[in-house]
C-alpha positions as CSV (number, residue, x, y, z in Angstrom):
1,X,114.5,79.8,107.7
2,X,116.9,82.2,106.0
3,X,115.9,85.8,105.5
4,X,117.7,87.8,102.8
5,X,117.6,91.6,102.4
6,X,118.4,92.7,98.9
7,X,119.1,96.4,98.1
8,X,118.7,97.3,94.5
9,X,120.0,100.6,93.1
10,X,117.8,101.8,90.2
11,X,119.6,104.6,88.3
12,X,117.0,105.1,85.5
13,X,114.0,104.5,87.7
14,X,111.3,105.7,85.3
15,X,112.8,103.8,82.3
16,X,113.5,100.5,84.2
17,X,110.5,100.3,86.6
18,X,108.5,98.0,84.3
19,X,111.3,95.5,84.0
20,X,111.9,95.6,87.7
21,X,108.2,95.1,88.4
22,X,108.1,92.1,86.1
23,X,111.0,90.4,87.9
24,X,109.7,91.0,91.4
25,X,106.2,89.8,90.3
26,X,107.8,86.5,89.0
27,X,109.3,86.0,92.5
28,X,106.4,87.5,94.4
29,X,105.6,84.5,96.6
30,X,109.0,84.7,98.2
31,X,109.1,88.5,98.7
32,X,107.7,89.3,102.1
33,X,108.4,93.1,102.1
34,X,109.2,95.6,99.4
35,X,110.2,99.2,100.2
36,X,111.0,101.8,97.6
37,X,113.0,104.9,98.4
38,X,113.7,107.8,96.1
39,X,114.9,111.2,96.9
40,X,112.9,114.2,95.9
41,X,113.4,117.9,96.1
42,X,110.7,120.5,96.1
43,X,108.3,119.6,93.3
44,X,111.0,117.4,91.6
45,X,111.1,113.6,91.8
46,X,114.6,112.3,91.0
47,X,115.1,109.4,88.5
48,X,117.0,107.2,90.8
49,X,116.2,105.2,93.9
50,X,116.7,102.2,96.0
51,X,114.4,99.3,96.5
52,X,114.8,97.0,99.6
53,X,113.4,93.5,99.3
54,X,112.9,91.1,102.3
55,X,113.0,87.6,100.8
56,X,112.2,84.4,102.7
57,X,113.9,81.1,101.8
58,X,116.2,80.7,98.8
59,X,116.9,84.0,97.2
60,X,119.8,83.0,94.9
61,X,117.7,83.0,91.6
62,X,116.2,86.4,92.4
63,X,119.7,87.8,93.3
64,X,121.1,86.5,90.0
65,X,118.2,87.9,87.9
66,X,118.4,91.3,89.6
67,X,122.2,91.5,89.3
68,X,121.9,91.1,85.5
69,X,120.3,94.6,85.3
70,X,121.2,96.5,88.5
71,X,123.8,96.9,91.2
72,X,122.6,95.0,94.3
73,X,123.8,94.5,97.9
74,X,122.6,91.6,100.1
75,X,122.5,90.6,103.7
76,X,121.4,87.2,105.1
77,X,120.0,86.3,108.5
78,X,119.4,82.8,109.8
């Protein structure tokens, strides 16, 4: 089974989080792990972040959908 790690850079995290959530919900059965990382400074939460997705099986459709909206990077493991 192929495992794909997808990194998604969210620049306007607060404005785009609903669209992102809708997309990952649509592909939810294939997403094994989701980790959200965003930098923060004392009492300030920055409006950009990175989400890492671990996807089992065929991830091509998810990669295509995410790349329509955000910059992505991927790695695949067999």
